[in-house]
DRENTORKOL-3810 file (N, C-alpha, C; in nm, 4 decimals):
REM DRENTORKOL-3810
@n.u->-1.4902; n.v->-2.2446; n.w->-5.0803; ca.u->-1.4261; ca.v->-2.1735; ca.w->-4.9568; c.u->-1.2768; c.v->-2.1594; c.w->-4.9766
@n.u->-1.2263; n.v->-2.0741; n.w->-4.9420; ca.u->-1.0849; ca.v->-2.0321; ca.w->-4.9685; c.u->-0.9867; c.v->-2.1323; c.w->-4.8639
@n.u->-0.8766; n.v->-2.1493; n.w->-4.9344; ca.u->-0.7825; ca.v->-2.2313; ca.w->-4.8532; c.u->-0.7215; c.v->-2.1318; c.w->-4.7508
@n.u->-0.6775; n.v->-2.2000; n.w->-4.6329; ca.u->-0.6146; ca.v->-2.1324; ca.w->-4.5333; c.u->-0.4689; c.v->-2.0999; c.w->-4.5599
@n.u->-0.4384; n.v->-1.9796; n.w->-4.5673; ca.u->-0.3167; ca.v->-1.9256; ca.w->-4.5968; c.u->-0.2282; c.v->-1.9080; c.w->-4.4684
@n.u->-0.0928; n.v->-1.9403; n.w->-4.4798; ca.u->-0.0122; ca.v->-1.9216; ca.w->-4.3606; c.u->-0.0067; c.v->-1.7703; c.w->-4.3386
@n.u->-0.0161; n.v->-1.7321; n.w->-4.2112; ca.u->-0.0221; ca.v->-1.5746; ca.w->-4.1684; c.u->-0.1594; c.v->-1.5275; c.w->-4.1654
@n.u->-0.2620; n.v->-1.6050; n.w->-4.2299; ca.u->-0.3941; ca.v->-1.5445; ca.w->-4.2089; c.u->-0.4694; c.v->-1.5843; c.w->-4.0871
@n.u->-0.5863; n.v->-1.5299; n.w->-4.0708; ca.u->-0.6443; ca.v->-1.5786; ca.w->-3.9416; c.u->-0.7848; c.v->-1.6278; c.w->-3.9673
@n.u->-0.8383; n.v->-1.7009; n.w->-3.8798; ca.u->-0.9682; ca.v->-1.7584; ca.w->-3.8881; c.u->-1.0725; c.v->-1.7089; c.w->-3.7971
@n.u->-1.1881; n.v->-1.6747; n.w->-3.8393; ca.u->-1.2861; ca.v->-1.6226; ca.w->-3.7592; c.u->-1.3858; c.v->-1.7251; c.w->-3.7164
@n.u->-1.3987; n.v->-1.7380; n.w->-3.5968; ca.u->-1.5076; ca.v->-1.8408; ca.w->-3.5371; c.u->-1.6196; c.v->-1.7630; c.w->-3.4644
@n.u->-1.7356; n.v->-1.8014; n.w->-3.5065; ca.u->-1.8589; ca.v->-1.7461; ca.w->-3.4462; c.u->-1.8708; c.v->-1.8185; c.w->-3.3070
@n.u->-1.8785; n.v->-1.7601; n.w->-3.1957; ca.u->-1.8931; ca.v->-1.8051; ca.w->-3.0650; c.u->-2.0142; c.v->-1.7616; c.w->-3.0058
@n.u->-2.0992; n.v->-1.7042; n.w->-3.0771; ca.u->-2.2304; ca.v->-1.6588; ca.w->-3.0114; c.u->-2.3126; c.v->-1.7823; c.w->-2.9972
@n.u->-2.3863; n.v->-1.7767; n.w->-2.8790; ca.u->-2.4818; ca.v->-1.8755; ca.w->-2.8436; c.u->-2.6131; c.v->-1.8623; c.w->-2.9237
@n.u->-2.6493; n.v->-1.7641; n.w->-2.9793; ca.u->-2.7813; ca.v->-1.7415; ca.w->-3.0270; c.u->-2.7777; c.v->-1.7064; c.w->-3.1792
@n.u->-2.8740; n.v->-1.7312; n.w->-3.2527; ca.u->-2.9007; ca.v->-1.7010; ca.w->-3.3916; c.u->-2.9477; c.v->-1.5519; c.w->-3.3895
@n.u->-2.9517; n.v->-1.5061; n.w->-3.5028; ca.u->-3.0227; ca.v->-1.3692; ca.w->-3.5351; c.u->-3.1570; c.v->-1.3697; c.w->-3.4768
@n.u->-3.2346; n.v->-1.4613; n.w->-3.4784; ca.u->-3.3690; ca.v->-1.4687; ca.w->-3.4437; c.u->-3.3810; c.v->-1.4906; c.w->-3.2929
@n.u->-3.2829; n.v->-1.5194; n.w->-3.2179; ca.u->-3.2977; ca.v->-1.5404; ca.w->-3.0752; c.u->-3.2944; c.v->-1.6793; c.w->-3.0287
@n.u->-3.2947; n.v->-1.7787; n.w->-3.1315; ca.u->-3.3046; ca.v->-1.9116; ca.w->-3.0985; c.u->-3.1522; c.v->-1.9736; c.w->-3.0540
@n.u->-3.1361; n.v->-2.0701; n.w->-2.9955; ca.u->-3.0158; ca.v->-2.1317; ca.w->-2.9536; c.u->-2.9479; c.v->-2.1858; c.w->-3.0679
@n.u->-2.8329; n.v->-2.1766; n.w->-3.1045; ca.u->-2.7555; ca.v->-2.2270; ca.w->-3.2049; c.u->-2.7394; c.v->-2.3781; c.w->-3.1861
@n.u->-2.7256; n.v->-2.4680; n.w->-3.2734; ca.u->-2.7323; ca.v->-2.6148; ca.w->-3.2640; c.u->-2.5823; c.v->-2.6368; c.w->-3.2161
@n.u->-2.4794; n.v->-2.5655; n.w->-3.2732; ca.u->-2.3461; ca.v->-2.6045; ca.w->-3.2419; c.u->-2.2973; c.v->-2.5308; c.w->-3.1129
@n.u->-2.3726; n.v->-2.4552; n.w->-3.0572; ca.u->-2.3359; ca.v->-2.3860; ca.w->-2.9401; c.u->-2.3192; c.v->-2.4827; c.w->-2.8086
@n.u->-2.2131; n.v->-2.4533; n.w->-2.7534; ca.u->-2.1933; ca.v->-2.5422; ca.w->-2.6223; c.u->-2.2197; c.v->-2.4600; c.w->-2.5124
@n.u->-2.2990; n.v->-2.5107; n.w->-2.4219; ca.u->-2.3546; ca.v->-2.4445; ca.w->-2.3134; c.u->-2.2797; c.v->-2.5125; c.w->-2.1953
@n.u->-2.1941; n.v->-2.4149; n.w->-2.1388; ca.u->-2.1074; ca.v->-2.4717; ca.w->-2.0162; c.u->-2.2038; c.v->-2.4166; c.w->-1.8907
@n.u->-2.2104; n.v->-2.5110; n.w->-1.7941; ca.u->-2.2584; ca.v->-2.4693; ca.w->-1.6615; c.u->-2.1533; c.v->-2.3795; c.w->-1.5989
@n.u->-2.1994; n.v->-2.2591; n.w->-1.5774; ca.u->-2.1157; ca.v->-2.1657; ca.w->-1.5081; c.u->-2.1271; c.v->-2.1870; c.w->-1.3650
@n.u->-1.9992; n.v->-2.1717; n.w->-1.3065; ca.u->-1.9987; ca.v->-2.1723; ca.w->-1.1584; c.u->-2.0461; c.v->-2.0357; c.w->-1.1106
@n.u->-2.0681; n.v->-2.0472; n.w->-0.9754; ca.u->-2.1120; ca.v->-1.8890; ca.w->-0.9149; c.u->-2.0067; c.v->-1.7946; c.w->-0.9349
@n.u->-2.0385; n.v->-1.6656; n.w->-0.9532; ca.u->-1.9559; ca.v->-1.5719; ca.w->-0.9786; c.u->-1.8419; c.v->-1.5575; c.w->-0.8770
@n.u->-1.8732; n.v->-1.5887; n.w->-0.7494; ca.u->-1.7958; ca.v->-1.5956; ca.w->-0.6385; c.u->-1.6766; c.v->-1.6772; c.w->-0.6599
@n.u->-1.6909; n.v->-1.7861; n.w->-0.7144; ca.u->-1.5972; ca.v->-1.9024; ca.w->-0.7442; c.u->-1.5154; c.v->-1.8676; c.w->-0.8533
@n.u->-1.5576; n.v->-1.7932; n.w->-0.9552; ca.u->-1.4767; ca.v->-1.7720; ca.w->-1.0671; c.u->-1.3776; c.v->-1.6646; c.w->-1.0303
@n.u->-1.4137; n.v->-1.5572; n.w->-0.9493; ca.u->-1.3283; ca.v->-1.4340; ca.w->-0.9246; c.u->-1.2295; c.v->-1.4867; c.w->-0.8204
@n.u->-1.0990; n.v->-1.4478; n.w->-0.8516; ca.u->-0.9881; ca.v->-1.4748; ca.w->-0.7463; c.u->-0.9968; c.v->-1.3947; c.w->-0.6261
@n.u->-0.9612; n.v->-1.4645; n.w->-0.5161; ca.u->-0.9538; ca.v->-1.3860; ca.w->-0.3855; c.u->-0.8690; c.v->-1.2705; c.w->-0.3922
@n.u->-0.9061; n.v->-1.1523; n.w->-0.3484; ca.u->-0.8321; ca.v->-1.0355; ca.w->-0.3580; c.u->-0.7177; c.v->-1.0677; c.w->-0.2625
@n.u->-0.5992; n.v->-1.0054; n.w->-0.3138; ca.u->-0.4850; ca.v->-1.0296; ca.w->-0.2241; c.u->-0.4663; c.v->-0.8951; c.w->-0.1496
@n.u->-0.4334; n.v->-0.9082; n.w->-0.0240; ca.u->-0.4253; ca.v->-0.7965; ca.w->0.0632; c.u->-0.2959; c.v->-0.7125; c.w->0.0172
@n.u->-0.3203; n.v->-0.5774; n.w->0.0295; ca.u->-0.1986; ca.v->-0.4957; ca.w->-0.0035; c.u->-0.1107; c.v->-0.4873; c.w->0.1343
@n.u->0.0143; n.v->-0.5130; n.w->0.0814; ca.u->0.1056; ca.v->-0.5165; ca.w->0.2064; c.u->0.1888; c.v->-0.3882; c.w->0.2090
@n.u->0.1753; n.v->-0.3142; n.w->0.3310; ca.u->0.2545; ca.v->-0.2043; ca.w->0.3510; c.u->0.4003; c.v->-0.2273; c.w->0.3437
@n.u->0.4809; n.v->-0.1576; n.w->0.2560; ca.u->0.6250; ca.v->-0.1701; ca.w->0.2722; c.u->0.7017; c.v->-0.1769; c.w->0.3770
@n.u->0.6270; n.v->-0.0963; n.w->0.4912; ca.u->0.7132; ca.v->-0.0742; ca.w->0.6116; c.u->0.6583; c.v->-0.2231; c.w->0.6870
@n.u->0.7580; n.v->-0.2831; n.w->0.7319; ca.u->0.7408; ca.v->-0.4033; ca.w->0.8155; c.u->0.6441; c.v->-0.3926; c.w->0.9349
@n.u->0.5681; n.v->-0.4839; n.w->0.9711; ca.u->0.4984; ca.v->-0.4867; ca.w->1.0855; c.u->0.5714; c.v->-0.4544; c.w->1.1972
@n.u->0.6927; n.v->-0.5244; n.w->1.2097; ca.u->0.7861; ca.v->-0.4938; ca.w->1.3203; c.u->0.8218; c.v->-0.3436; c.w->1.3412
@n.u->0.8557; n.v->-0.2838; n.w->1.2283; ca.u->0.8769; ca.v->-0.1375; ca.w->1.2328; c.u->0.7711; c.v->-0.0520; c.w->1.2913
@n.u->0.6380; n.v->-0.0819; n.w->1.2416; ca.u->0.5242; ca.v->-0.0254; ca.w->1.2970; c.u->0.4989; c.v->-0.0358; c.w->1.4334
@n.u->0.5199; n.v->-0.1551; n.w->1.4735; ca.u->0.5159; ca.v->-0.2019; ca.w->1.6292; c.u->0.6237; c.v->-0.1227; c.w->1.7006
@n.u->0.7498; n.v->-0.1013; n.w->1.6558; ca.u->0.8468; ca.v->-0.0203; ca.w->1.7217; c.u->0.8010; c.v->0.1208; c.w->1.7283
@n.u->0.7729; n.v->0.1817; n.w->1.6256; ca.u->0.7255; ca.v->0.3088; ca.w->1.6332; c.u->0.5965; c.v->0.3363; c.w->1.7335
@n.u->0.5032; n.v->0.2418; n.w->1.7308; ca.u->0.3890; ca.v->0.2536; ca.w->1.8108; c.u->0.4371; c.v->0.2414; c.w->1.9490
@n.u->0.5260; n.v->0.1427; n.w->1.9724; ca.u->0.5764; ca.v->0.1395; ca.w->2.1130; c.u->0.6361; c.v->0.2716; c.w->2.1558
@n.u->0.7015; n.v->0.3266; n.w->2.0787; ca.u->0.7877; ca.v->0.4495; ca.w->2.1134; c.u->0.6909; c.v->0.5614; c.w->2.1227
@n.u->0.5843; n.v->0.5716; n.w->2.0581; ca.u->0.4922; ca.v->0.6779; ca.w->2.0762; c.u->0.3954; c.v->0.6630; c.w->2.1888
@n.u->0.3928; n.v->0.5572; n.w->2.2601; ca.u->0.3004; ca.v->0.5395; ca.w->2.3811; c.u->0.3540; c.v->0.6223; c.w->2.4898
@n.u->0.2673; n.v->0.7129; n.w->2.5364; ca.u->0.3052; ca.v->0.8033; ca.w->2.6423; c.u->0.3020; c.v->0.7297; c.w->2.7772
@n.u->0.3722; n.v->0.7807; n.w->2.8832; ca.u->0.3608; ca.v->0.7283; ca.w->3.0180; c.u->0.2347; c.v->0.7795; c.w->3.0613
@n.u->0.1392; n.v->0.6831; n.w->3.1099; ca.u->0.0191; ca.v->0.7301; ca.w->3.1672; c.u->-0.0016; c.v->0.6594; c.w->3.2834
@n.u->-0.0782; n.v->0.7136; n.w->3.4008; ca.u->-0.1214; ca.v->0.6443; ca.w->3.5071; c.u->-0.2257; c.v->0.5523; c.w->3.4742
@n.u->-0.2614; n.v->0.4599; n.w->3.5606; ca.u->-0.3733; ca.v->0.3567; ca.w->3.5247; c.u->-0.4991; c.v->0.4255; c.w->3.4879
@n.u->-0.5400; n.v->0.5358; n.w->3.5625; ca.u->-0.6602; ca.v->0.6118; ca.w->3.5419; c.u->-0.6628; c.v->0.6617; c.w->3.3981
@n.u->-0.5447; n.v->0.7396; n.w->3.3678; ca.u->-0.5391; ca.v->0.7910; ca.w->3.2475; c.u->-0.5441; c.v->0.7040; c.w->3.1349
@n.u->-0.4748; n.v->0.5823; n.w->3.1564; ca.u->-0.4539; ca.v->0.4750; ca.w->3.0615; c.u->-0.6099; c.v->0.4158; c.w->2.9994
@n.u->-0.6877; n.v->0.4293; n.w->3.1180; ca.u->-0.8397; ca.v->0.3778; ca.w->3.0802; c.u->-0.9102; c.v->0.4752; c.w->2.9850
@n.u->-0.8795; n.v->0.5981; n.w->3.0041; ca.u->-0.9727; ca.v->0.7034; ca.w->2.9357; c.u->-0.8925; c.v->0.7558; c.w->2.8098
@n.u->-0.7563; n.v->0.7139; n.w->2.7929; ca.u->-0.6960; ca.v->0.7540; ca.w->2.6844; c.u->-0.7372; c.v->0.6885; c.w->2.5519
@n.u->-0.7265; n.v->0.7632; n.w->2.4362; ca.u->-0.7671; ca.v->0.7301; ca.w->2.3053; c.u->-0.6521; c.v->0.6273; c.w->2.2614
@n.u->-0.6960; n.v->0.5455; n.w->2.1635; ca.u->-0.5883; ca.v->0.4432; ca.w->2.1120; c.u->-0.4892; c.v->0.5186; c.w->2.0278
@n.u->-0.3622; n.v->0.5072; n.w->2.0457; ca.u->-0.2389; ca.v->0.5672; ca.w->1.9955; c.u->-0.2482; c.v->0.5275; c.w->1.8358
@n.u->-0.2888; n.v->0.4228; n.w->1.8120; ca.u->-0.2729; ca.v->0.3697; ca.w->1.6554; c.u->-0.3967; c.v->0.4306; c.w->1.5924
@n.u->-0.3753; n.v->0.5570; n.w->1.5529; ca.u->-0.4851; ca.v->0.6309; ca.w->1.4916; c.u->-0.4800; c.v->0.6388; c.w->1.3388
@n.u->-0.5616; n.v->0.6956; n.w->1.2756; ca.u->-0.5674; ca.v->0.7107; ca.w->1.1124; c.u->-0.4492; c.v->0.7926; c.w->1.0960
@n.u->-0.4306; n.v->0.9107; n.w->1.1799; ca.u->-0.3182; ca.v->1.0007; ca.w->1.1541; c.u->-0.1784; c.v->0.9215; c.w->1.1543
@n.u->-0.1579; n.v->0.8367; n.w->1.2543; ca.u->-0.0240; ca.v->0.7627; ca.w->1.2501; c.u->-0.0243; c.v->0.6730; c.w->1.1266
@n.u->-0.1412; n.v->0.5990; n.w->1.0816; ca.u->-0.1390; ca.v->0.5174; ca.w->0.9536; c.u->-0.0924; c.v->0.6136; c.w->0.8449
@n.u->-0.1593; n.v->0.7488; n.w->0.8280; ca.u->-0.1302; ca.v->0.8328; ca.w->0.7249; c.u->0.0266; c.v->0.8622; c.w->0.7199
@n.u->0.0638; n.v->0.8926; n.w->0.8534; ca.u->0.2246; ca.v->0.9320; ca.w->0.8423; c.u->0.3024; c.v->0.8041; c.w->0.8015
@n.u->0.2679; n.v->0.6747; n.w->0.8465; ca.u->0.3503; ca.v->0.5721; ca.w->0.8115; c.u->0.3435; c.v->0.5538; c.w->0.6519
@n.u->0.2283; n.v->0.5979; n.w->0.5981; ca.u->0.2111; ca.v->0.5914; ca.w->0.4508; c.u->0.3152; c.v->0.6687; c.w->0.3949
@n.u->0.3378; n.v->0.7864; n.w->0.4355; ca.u->0.4322; ca.v->0.8830; ca.w->0.3832; c.u->0.5715; c.v->0.8355; c.w->0.4214
@n.u->0.5941; n.v->0.8035; n.w->0.5422; ca.u->0.7190; ca.v->0.7602; ca.w->0.5765; c.u->0.7734; c.v->0.6349; c.w->0.5014
@n.u->0.6793; n.v->0.5531; n.w->0.4672; ca.u->0.7163; ca.v->0.4259; ca.w->0.4056; c.u->0.7914; c.v->0.4374; c.w->0.2730
@n.u->0.7479; n.v->0.5504; n.w->0.2023; ca.u->0.8127; ca.v->0.5783; ca.w->0.0720; c.u->0.9531; c.v->0.6170; c.w->0.1085
@n.u->0.9765; n.v->0.7064; n.w->0.2253; ca.u->1.1006; ca.v->0.7556; ca.w->0.2536; c.u->1.1929; c.v->0.6332; c.w->0.2780
@n.u->1.1418; n.v->0.5137; n.w->0.3494; ca.u->1.2153; ca.v->0.4063; ca.w->0.3880; c.u->1.2503; c.v->0.3387; c.w->0.2625
@n.u->1.1593; n.v->0.3298; n.w->0.1821; ca.u->1.1901; ca.v->0.2595; ca.w->0.0407; c.u->1.3007; c.v->0.3221; c.w->-0.0311
@n.u->1.2925; n.v->0.4740; n.w->-0.0384; ca.u->1.3962; ca.v->0.5364; ca.w->-0.1190; c.u->1.5151; c.v->0.5483; c.w->-0.0501
@n.u->1.5271; n.v->0.5165; n.w->0.0846; ca.u->1.6538; ca.v->0.5100; ca.w->0.1504; c.u->1.7167; c.v->0.3862; c.w->0.1404
@n.u->1.6349; n.v->0.2829; n.w->0.0867; ca.u->1.6998; ca.v->0.1543; ca.w->0.0793; c.u->1.6844; c.v->0.0766; c.w->0.1855
@n.u->1.5898; n.v->0.1121; n.w->0.2838; ca.u->1.5982; ca.v->0.0456; ca.w->0.4050; c.u->1.4710; c.v->-0.0775; c.w->0.3989
@n.u->1.3922; n.v->-0.0574; n.w->0.2916; ca.u->1.2853; ca.v->-0.1606; ca.w->0.2699; c.u->1.2898; c.v->-0.1847; c.w->0.1371
@n.u->1.2420; n.v->-0.3049; n.w->0.0756; ca.u->1.2299; ca.v->-0.3530; ca.w->-0.0578; c.u->1.1230; c.v->-0.2666; c.w->-0.1265
@n.u->1.1527; n.v->-0.2289; n.w->-0.2493; ca.u->1.0434; ca.v->-0.1632; ca.w->-0.3382; c.u->0.9132; c.v->-0.2623; c.w->-0.3503
@n.u->0.8145; n.v->-0.2248; n.w->-0.3377; ca.u->0.7081; ca.v->-0.3150; ca.w->-0.3689; c.u->0.6852; c.v->-0.3639; c.w->-0.4933
@n.u->0.7134; n.v->-0.2837; n.w->-0.5965; ca.u->0.7000; ca.v->-0.3154; ca.w->-0.7448; c.u->0.8002; c.v->-0.3999; c.w->-0.7795
@n.u->0.9373; n.v->-0.3747; n.w->-0.7470; ca.u->1.0368; ca.v->-0.4402; ca.w->-0.7945; c.u->1.0879; c.v->-0.5425; c.w->-0.7109
@n.u->1.0506; n.v->-0.5470; n.w->-0.5872; ca.u->1.1085; ca.v->-0.6492; ca.w->-0.4946; c.u->1.2452; c.v->-0.6428; c.w->-0.4605
@n.u->1.3264; n.v->-0.5231; n.w->-0.5059; ca.u->1.4677; ca.v->-0.4975; ca.w->-0.4673; c.u->1.4721; c.v->-0.3742; c.w->-0.3921
@n.u->1.5780; n.v->-0.3565; n.w->-0.3252; ca.u->1.6111; ca.v->-0.2322; ca.w->-0.2593; c.u->1.6706; c.v->-0.1464; c.w->-0.3439
@n.u->1.6429; n.v->-0.0032; n.w->-0.3413; ca.u->1.6884; ca.v->0.0973; ca.w->-0.4215; c.u->1.7112; c.v->0.2158; c.w->-0.3319
@n.u->1.8084; n.v->0.3005; n.w->-0.3788; ca.u->1.8412; ca.v->0.4112; ca.w->-0.3119; c.u->1.8090; c.v->0.5364; c.w->-0.4246
@n.u->1.7290; n.v->0.6209; n.w->-0.3697; ca.u->1.7026; ca.v->0.7457; ca.w->-0.4400; c.u->1.6931; c.v->0.8596; c.w->-0.3472
@n.u->1.8129; n.v->0.9187; n.w->-0.3202; ca.u->1.8191; ca.v->1.0316; ca.w->-0.2152; c.u->1.7258; c.v->1.1425; c.w->-0.2441
@n.u->1.7210; n.v->1.1854; n.w->-0.3664; ca.u->1.6239; ca.v->1.3022; ca.w->-0.3869; c.u->1.4726; c.v->1.2582; c.w->-0.3417
@n.u->1.4381; n.v->1.1491; n.w->-0.3910; ca.u->1.2865; ca.v->1.1170; ca.w->-0.3354; c.u->1.2876; c.v->1.0892; c.w->-0.2061
@n.u->1.3820; n.v->1.0322; n.w->-0.1501; ca.u->1.3690; ca.v->1.0123; ca.w->0.0079; c.u->1.3602; c.v->1.1559; c.w->0.0811
@n.u->1.4416; n.v->1.2583; n.w->0.0176; ca.u->1.4535; ca.v->1.3909; ca.w->0.0828; c.u->1.3163; c.v->1.4521; c.w->0.0558
@n.u->1.2511; n.v->1.4288; n.w->-0.0525; ca.u->1.1014; ca.v->1.5046; ca.w->-0.0661; c.u->1.0163; c.v->1.4371; c.w->0.0266
@n.u->1.0096; n.v->1.3134; n.w->0.0506; ca.u->0.9308; ca.v->1.2529; ca.w->0.1380; c.u->0.9365; c.v->1.3037; c.w->0.3005
@n.u->1.0738; n.v->1.3119; n.w->0.3117; ca.u->1.1008; ca.v->1.3772; ca.w->0.4605; c.u->1.0572; c.v->1.5175; c.w->0.4560
@n.u->1.0835; n.v->1.5908; n.w->0.3639; ca.u->1.0388; ca.v->1.7363; ca.w->0.3519; c.u->0.8949; c.v->1.7450; c.w->0.3677
@n.u->0.8078; n.v->1.6462; n.w->0.3080; ca.u->0.6797; ca.v->1.6639; ca.w->0.3122; c.u->0.6280; c.v->1.6338; c.w->0.4655
@n.u->0.6958; n.v->1.5500; n.w->0.5354; ca.u->0.6721; ca.v->1.5082; ca.w->0.6645; c.u->0.7093; c.v->1.6393; c.w->0.7671
@n.u->0.8306; n.v->1.6994; n.w->0.7365; ca.u->0.8606; ca.v->1.8153; ca.w->0.8058; c.u->0.7613; c.v->1.9050; c.w->0.7843
@n.u->0.7046; n.v->1.9595; n.w->0.6654; ca.u->0.6029; ca.v->2.0423; ca.w->0.6497; c.u->0.4662; c.v->2.0060; c.w->0.7182
@n.u->0.4294; n.v->1.8974; n.w->0.7208; ca.u->0.3109; ca.v->1.8451; ca.w->0.7846; c.u->0.3365; c.v->1.8514; c.w->0.9338
@n.u->0.4511; n.v->1.8230; n.w->0.9861; ca.u->0.4739; ca.v->1.8531; ca.w->1.1199; c.u->0.4368; c.v->1.9995; c.w->1.1713
@n.u->0.5031; n.v->2.0960; n.w->1.0912; ca.u->0.4742; ca.v->2.2308; ca.w->1.1239; c.u->0.3338; c.v->2.2563; c.w->1.1034
@n.u->0.2737; n.v->2.2286; n.w->1.0159; ca.u->0.1225; ca.v->2.2567; ca.w->0.9961; c.u->0.0222; c.v->2.2067; c.w->1.1032
@n.u->0.0689; n.v->2.0826; n.w->1.1643; ca.u->-0.0014; ca.v->2.0251; ca.w->1.2566; c.u->0.0336; c.v->2.0590; c.w->1.4269
@n.u->0.1296; n.v->2.1349; n.w->1.4261; ca.u->0.1907; ca.v->2.1546; ca.w->1.5628; c.u->0.0910; c.v->2.2130; c.w->1.6416
@n.u->0.0587; n.v->2.1574; n.w->1.7585; ca.u->-0.0482; ca.v->2.2010; ca.w->1.8500; c.u->-0.1792; c.v->2.1441; c.w->1.8467
@n.u->-0.1837; n.v->2.0554; n.w->1.7383; ca.u->-0.3138; ca.v->2.0142; ca.w->1.7132; c.u->-0.3324; c.v->1.8498; c.w->1.7304
@n.u->-0.2134; n.v->1.7987; n.w->1.7838; ca.u->-0.2019; ca.v->1.6586; ca.w->1.7981; c.u->-0.2210; c.v->1.6177; c.w->1.9423
@n.u->-0.2380; n.v->1.4891; n.w->1.9732; ca.u->-0.2298; ca.v->1.4449; ca.w->2.1035; c.u->-0.0734; c.v->1.4199; c.w->2.1445
@n.u->-0.0545; n.v->1.4006; n.w->2.2724; ca.u->0.0883; ca.v->1.3742; ca.w->2.3064; c.u->0.1516; c.v->1.2561; c.w->2.2418
@n.u->0.0587; n.v->1.1492; n.w->2.2341; ca.u->0.1222; ca.v->1.0362; ca.w->2.1664; c.u->0.1533; c.v->1.0581; c.w->2.0246
@n.u->0.0715; n.v->1.1171; n.w->1.9645; ca.u->0.0885; ca.v->1.1409; ca.w->1.7981; c.u->0.2079; c.v->1.2426; c.w->1.7817
@n.u->0.2153; n.v->1.3422; n.w->1.8871; ca.u->0.3323; ca.v->1.4271; ca.w->1.8603; c.u->0.4721; c.v->1.3570; c.w->1.8744
@n.u->0.4668; n.v->1.2684; n.w->1.9854; ca.u->0.5866; ca.v->1.1858; ca.w->2.0122; c.u->0.6305; c.v->1.0884; c.w->1.8951
@n.u->0.5165; n.v->1.0327; n.w->1.8572; ca.u->0.5322; ca.v->0.9407; ca.w->1.7293; c.u->0.5925; c.v->1.0213; c.w->1.6198
@n.u->0.5205; n.v->1.1404; n.w->1.5860; ca.u->0.5674; ca.v->1.2072; ca.w->1.4717; c.u->0.7159; c.v->1.2499; c.w->1.4815
@n.u->0.7564; n.v->1.3136; n.w->1.6085; ca.u->0.8864; ca.v->1.3625; ca.w->1.6221; c.u->0.9938; c.v->1.2442; c.w->1.6176
@n.u->0.9411; n.v->1.1388; n.w->1.6824; ca.u->1.0436; ca.v->1.0072; ca.w->1.6682; c.u->1.0665; c.v->0.9731; c.w->1.5268
@n.u->0.9440; n.v->0.9459; n.w->1.4504; ca.u->0.9610; ca.v->0.9204; ca.w->1.3120; c.u->1.0464; c.v->1.0157; c.w->1.2508
@n.u->1.0277; n.v->1.1395; n.w->1.2553; ca.u->1.0988; ca.v->1.2334; ca.w->1.1688; c.u->1.2598; c.v->1.2266; c.w->1.2174
@n.u->1.2789; n.v->1.2159; n.w->1.3528; ca.u->1.4187; ca.v->1.2053; ca.w->1.3762; c.u->1.4925; c.v->1.0907; c.w->1.3253
@n.u->1.4323; n.v->0.9725; n.w->1.3336; ca.u->1.4757; ca.v->0.8433; ca.w->1.2885; c.u->1.4987; c.v->0.8616; c.w->1.1243
@n.u->1.4095; n.v->0.9083; n.w->1.0541; ca.u->1.4126; ca.v->0.9256; ca.w->0.8995; c.u->1.5403; c.v->1.0276; c.w->0.8752
@n.u->1.5363; n.v->1.1416; n.w->0.9438; ca.u->1.6629; ca.v->1.2466; ca.w->0.9156; c.u->1.7937; c.v->1.1785; c.w->0.9502
@n.u->1.8011; n.v->1.0991; n.w->1.0492; ca.u->1.9230; ca.v->1.0235; ca.w->1.0998; c.u->1.9651; c.v->0.9187; c.w->0.9802
@n.u->1.8662; n.v->0.8471; n.w->0.9355; ca.u->1.8944; ca.v->0.7344; ca.w->0.8331; c.u->1.9400; c.v->0.8263; c.w->0.7076
@n.u->1.8793; n.v->0.9298; n.w->0.6883; ca.u->1.9281; ca.v->1.0056; ca.w->0.5469; c.u->2.0535; c.v->1.0610; c.w->0.5759
@n.u->2.0941; n.v->1.1161; n.w->0.6837; ca.u->2.2206; ca.v->1.1732; ca.w->0.6948; c.u->2.3290; c.v->1.0413; c.w->0.6800
@n.u->2.2938; n.v->0.9415; n.w->0.7546; ca.u->2.3983; ca.v->0.8463; ca.w->0.7554; c.u->2.4111; c.v->0.7629; c.w->0.6008
@n.u->2.3032; n.v->0.7903; n.w->0.5312; ca.u->2.3200; ca.v->0.7315; ca.w->0.3963; c.u->2.4056; c.v->0.8372; c.w->0.3070
@n.u->2.4020; n.v->0.9584; n.w->0.3390; ca.u->2.4753; ca.v->1.0606; ca.w->0.2546; c.u->2.6221; c.v->1.0561; c.w->0.2833
@n.u->2.6695; n.v->0.9966; n.w->0.4012; ca.u->2.8092; ca.v->0.9816; ca.w->0.4145; c.u->2.8717; c.v->0.8850; c.w->0.3416
END
């Protein structure tokens, strides 16, 4: 057998079975734990916009309703508002208002923030007349807040 040379590598056969299908004598059989115990728990994906910000926007979007209207009103926390917050969260990140989820640091990228805001402006025009009163108020408040933040950052 050849001597081990520094810088070379060693091949170890870790197969459990021989070529004929029989169990190898030197194979170590480990009792495997259930697959669920071996896989780590999935970590929830955290939206970069804080829960407090979402609650503030949701509270601002809530229309003034009578008690009868309130019982029949649809929930204002809709998939559409979640979609808007997803787009707006990138603007918040690029304006440096929220930490970037990948780096954990605040960064300012005015061009990327402008693109996110422009996308929301375009979406607002395309959805005009097709939203509930609460969604319209939420969208308008969100856009005006982002535009004001953008303008204040440019100064």
